[in-house]
TORTI-420483 format. One record per residue (C-alpha): residue in one letter; y, z, x. Coordinates in steps of 0.5 Angstrom, whole numbers, padded with zeros to 4 digits, always signed. Layout:
// TORTI-420483
aYZX;...
//
This chain:
// TORTI-420483
a+0362+0082+0114;h+0360+0076+0117;i+0353+0076+0118;v+0349+0071+0122;a+0342+0071+0123;i+0336+0067+0125;d+0330+0066+0121;i+0324+0069+0124;f+0319+0064+0122;t+0323+0058+0122;g+0328+0059+0128;k+0334+0057+0123;k+0340+0060+0123;m+0343+0063+0117;e+0350+0066+0115;d+0353+0070+0110;l+0359+0073+0108;c+0359+0080+0104;p+0364+0085+0103;t+0363+0091+0107;s+0363+0096+0101;h+0356+0092+0099;n+0349+0095+0101;l+0344+0090+0104;d+0337+0089+0104;v+0334+0089+0110;p+0327+0087+0111;f+0321+0091+0114;v+0318+0087+0120;k+0311+0088+0122;r+0307+0085+0128;t+0300+0086+0129;e+0295+0083+0134;w+0288+0080+0132;q+0283+0077+0136;v+0282+0069+0135;c+0275+0068+0133;a+0276+0060+0131;a+0281+0055+0130;d+0281+0048+0127;p+0286+0044+0130;d+0285+0038+0125;s+0286+0043+0118;g+0290+0048+0122;e+0285+0054+0119;v+0285+0060+0124;s+0280+0066+0123;l+0282+0072+0126;m+0279+0079+0127;q+0282+0086+0127;e+0279+0092+0132;s+0276+0095+0126;g+0272+0088+0125;e+0276+0086+0119;i+0276+0078+0118;k+0283+0075+0116;e+0282+0067+0114;d+0289+0066+0110;l+0293+0064+0116;n+0294+0057+0119;l+0296+0055+0126;p+0304+0055+0127;t+0304+0048+0127;f+0302+0047+0120;v+0309+0049+0116;k+0310+0049+0109;i+0318+0047+0110;g+0321+0043+0115;e+0318+0042+0122;p+0315+0046+0127;t+0319+0048+0133;d+0317+0047+0140;e+0315+0054+0141;d+0310+0053+0135;k+0307+0047+0139;k+0307+0051+0145;v+0303+0057+0141;v+0298+0052+0138;q+0297+0049+0145;d+0296+0056+0149;l+0291+0058+0143;l+0287+0052+0143;a+0287+0052+0151;g+0285+0059+0151;l+0279+0058+0146;d+0276+0052+0149;s+0276+0056+0156;g+0272+0061+0153;k+0277+0067+0154;d+0279+0072+0149;v+0285+0070+0145;f+0289+0075+0141;a+0294+0072+0136;v+0301+0076+0135;v+0302+0076+0127;q+0309+0077+0125;a+0310+0079+0117;a+0316+0080+0113;c+0318+0078+0106;g+0311+0076+0104;e+0310+0071+0109;e+0306+0071+0115;k+0306+0067+0122;i+0302+0067+0128;v+0308+0068+0133;s+0305+0068+0140;v+0298+0069+0144;k+0296+0073+0149;i+0290+0071+0153;n+0285+0076+0157;g+0280+0074+0162;
//
């Protein structure tokens, strides 16, 4: 089987050839929404809060990438997130998690 996929974190296209008689691992992808409490455009640090009040501070803005360059979509998400916070509106970050990685993939703004 010829498998073509796009990395959900980097947008990079990947291909693999595998016999159809083999089993393949499929990642479990989880999407959650967190309210953005604060974001620092200089350090990239983001403070998020769940409805339960749980605080999450181990994520960075999508433009602070470990490997490669941020995509145009990453730059737009950061721009929208920071603009929403500056205007005093409620900003919610959609966080996608899979394979031990997490990333803010989109933003919802209320108000």
